[in-house]
C-alpha positions, 0 to 999 in steps of 0.5 A: 549492513547499515542501520536506517531510521524508517518511520512506520505507519501508525495503523495496520490499514496504512501498512496494508495500503503501502504493502499492496501498492508496493506489490502492484508496483513490483509486478507492473513496473515503475510506470504504474507507480507514476500513473498511480501517483498522478491518479491519487494525487488528491488522496491522502492515503497515497501521500507516501508515494511523494518523495517528501512524505515521511512514509516514502522511505518505508514504502521504498524499503518494502518495494526493494525487499519485494523486488529482491524476493525478501518480502512475502505478502503475509498481511494481504493474503490474510486479509484476502482470505478473510474477505473471501470467507466473509463476503459472497459478493466479490469484485475480483474479475479473475485477472489477478489485478484486484485492487481493494476499494479502500485504496481509492477512498477519498479520505483526507487524514492528517498525521495527527489524526492518523496517530490518534486512531 
């Protein structure tokens, strides 16, 4: 096995976004990634979908592991459970395709700002 140098996200929030996106792409297919990349082109939280972004290899690694069945969604399951217990109002429509609102936040953030948080 070869050793690769993967950059890791500076925050848990960024990791969760990458993990959740990889999960949806794994379920929906590569076409979903293309559509998401186009729709979120102006959203810096989804810059990891660009091939030249430093977190793209990390995203691809998680996506590959999910496709091979070697990756469990531990952090998002914990996050969903805490959201369900903390809120009475749920945006989940029951079709299994819930996407957390933070995934669509139009927040601009540079690598330096991400590291200083």
